[in-house]
C-alpha positions, 0 to 999 in steps of 0.5 A: 297704641294699636289694638290687635284683633285675632281672627275667629277660629275656623272649624273644618267640616267634611260632608261625605255622600256615598252615591250610586246612580243618584245624579237627579237627586244630587242636582237638588241636594248639592246646591242646598247643602252648599247654601246651608253650609255657606251660612255657617259661622266660622266653618269651612266646608268640603263636600265629598261625593263618593261614586262607583266605578261605573260613573260616567265622565259627564256625571263626574264633571257635573258633580264637580261643577256643583263645587263638590269633590268626587271620590271613586270607591275603592276597591269595590263598589259596595256601600262599605267601600264607599264610606271607607273611601270617603273617610280616607279622603277627608281633609286633615283640617276637618274636625267633623265628618257629616255623612248623608244619603244622596237620595235627598231623604236627609234634610240639609237644614238639619246641619246647623242643628247637628253642629250646635249639638256637637259640643262635648259629644262624640256622635250627633244623630239626625234622629227619626225616633227621638222626641220630635223626629218623624219619618215618611216610611211605610208602617211596615218599614217603621216597625221593622226599623224600630225593632232593628234599632231596639235590638242594636241598642239593647244588645250593644248597649248604645243609648240611641233610638235611631242607630240605623240612620246614616245621617250622623255627625262624627269627629274625624279623630274618631274615624281615624282610629277605627277599622271598618270591615262591613261591606254593606249598609250595616257599616253604619252600625259598625261605625257607631259601635266602634266609636263607642268602643274607643271611649267606653263609659265616657262615650257621649251620643246626642240625638237631634230630631229630624224628618226622614223624607222619601227619596225624590228620584229613583229607587232604593238600592237596599233589598229588604231580605239581604238587608235584614240578614246582614244587619242581624249577622253584623249584630251577632258579630259585633256582640261577640267581638265586644265580649273578647275585649 
């Protein structure tokens, strides 16, 4: 009598990385993501790098040579369109979508811990502000970030200390069922709010402590003044929309 053994189920993971003039960082980040994800048991991983229209052919080819898929932002080069374009390109076989920054401020070594915390959760956050998390930001940026996260948590009723980080693990099924409108970095908060709105009181979010590093190369694309204004404008808009439901 022969004994048949079933193969373990493979779970799809899509890593979405919006990038704008970040080739120097991607040269170090992409191999490390690949190294970490290849060690995952029973996961099949795709890496999607979302580039602006100004990306040079040489940059595109070099990123492909690292084993990543290149997606071009549509219809504009905004950060919001980068995430929308990346989400639209995610493989239908993926259960999870992980979003990371391209500047190497997010440590790929956190990926296994995020996945390990995903059972029963709708969103898992690589958190600077939960117990054990840290950040390399200046004192001023830490204070501003803390105040921003506190405001979003209280006003929108999201039990999370680090709402504003882009380093989060989502379920593809949730991202398919939300419509995102923000153009800039405030889309990060919009995603979380709208995923929470889908599930209501059953929404489960977990925070995994992580360290936020300073970027390795280049300068940040975030301008502090417009950044703050857009975030609080979005906070008001999301609060108003929640009252209409």
